[in-house]
C-alpha positions, 0 to 999 in steps of 0.5 A: 883231849880237846884236837890242837887245830882249830876246828875250821883248818881240820877240812884243809888238813884232812884233805892235804894229809890225804892227797897233798894237794897243792892246791891245799897246800897253798891254802895252808900257807896262806893260814899261818905265813904269818908264822913267818913274819914274826919269827923273820921280826923276832929275829931281826935285829939279830941278822939285819947286817945280813940278810935283807928282811925279804932274804929271811922271809924266802928261808922261813917261807921253806920251811912254813913248806917243809914243817907243811909237807911233815906235819901229822894230824894224828898226831895231836901236835901242834901246827904252829908250836911244830911251825916254828922250829922249824921255821927259824930253823930254816933261817939258822940252816941258811946262813949257817951254809952260806958260812957268813962268819968272817974269821976274825969273829971267829977268831975274836969270841974263841978267845973271849970264850977260852977267856971264859972258861980260863978265868971261871976255874982261875978266879972260882966266880965269873969274872967283870969286865978288866979282868976278863980284858987284862987276861987278854992283855987288851985294854975295857975300852978295845974288850967294849968294841969287840962285844960291841962287833960279836953281839949278831955273831953270839946270837945267832952262833947260840941259836945255831947251837939249840938249834942242834939240839932241841930238834922240833921232834923234841921239844914239841908233844909227840905220843910217842914218849918214850923214858930215854926222850923224856930224861933228854926233855929233863936234861936240856931244861936243867941245862938250859936253866943252870945255863942262865942262873949261873950269869951274873945278875945284870945278864939275867936280868937282859937274857930275861928280857930279851927272850921272855919278855921279847924286849928289845935292846933299846927297851931293855937300855929304858928299863936298866938305863944304860945305852943300847950298846950296853945293854949289846955289851952286856947281851954277847957276854950272857951269851958266850958264857951260855955257849960255853955252859952246852958246849961242854954237853956237847952229848945232849944233842938229838939227832933224831927228826920229826919223822 
């Protein structure tokens, strides 16, 4: 099996694993700092009103350093994959510690989540916007306004949930693949696939374009022929539905780390 680490990086990793020399670590940081910029650029659209770019990069660098310190060359795991989740996880952890979500936003999100859950059970299908607005005793205009306000919360909240449920030790290759861990990985994959596939068609398209094709809301709006604010509303509903389904399976959360 070919070593996943680029050959010119082998020396740096071998030497750092031997003596943890800070100068070597700094060289490794410079080699992989592009990962921090990539993660921050990807997350910026959802987090920009919460933190400055420099703050997110600082958090990301802490995640990169943590990944470098914990990385074990002998495992045969691709560093970029492992570091990506450490960087992203560090940013999410810092936002969570700062308790950035206003109480009224949390309340509104909970109300819509409960509305979705109730109407899904009652109707046996996904409720539409008007049905949800009627159930909440608000106008359709107010319902759409609330969805717009909840977009960033929904993205970060789902990020937190997925980060908790899928630590790096589960998401990257590991030589110590026990039957229990592999079963857990398959369960998570099945759950996420189900959560996405159960979405209404337009929401499924938005989620796919956003997460898999890495398009932003404005670009998705051009593809669908709707405004950016409308894409934001559709995306929010999709994330709240997915969060609902994931919340019903909290037993899939893994406590084990990459140690």
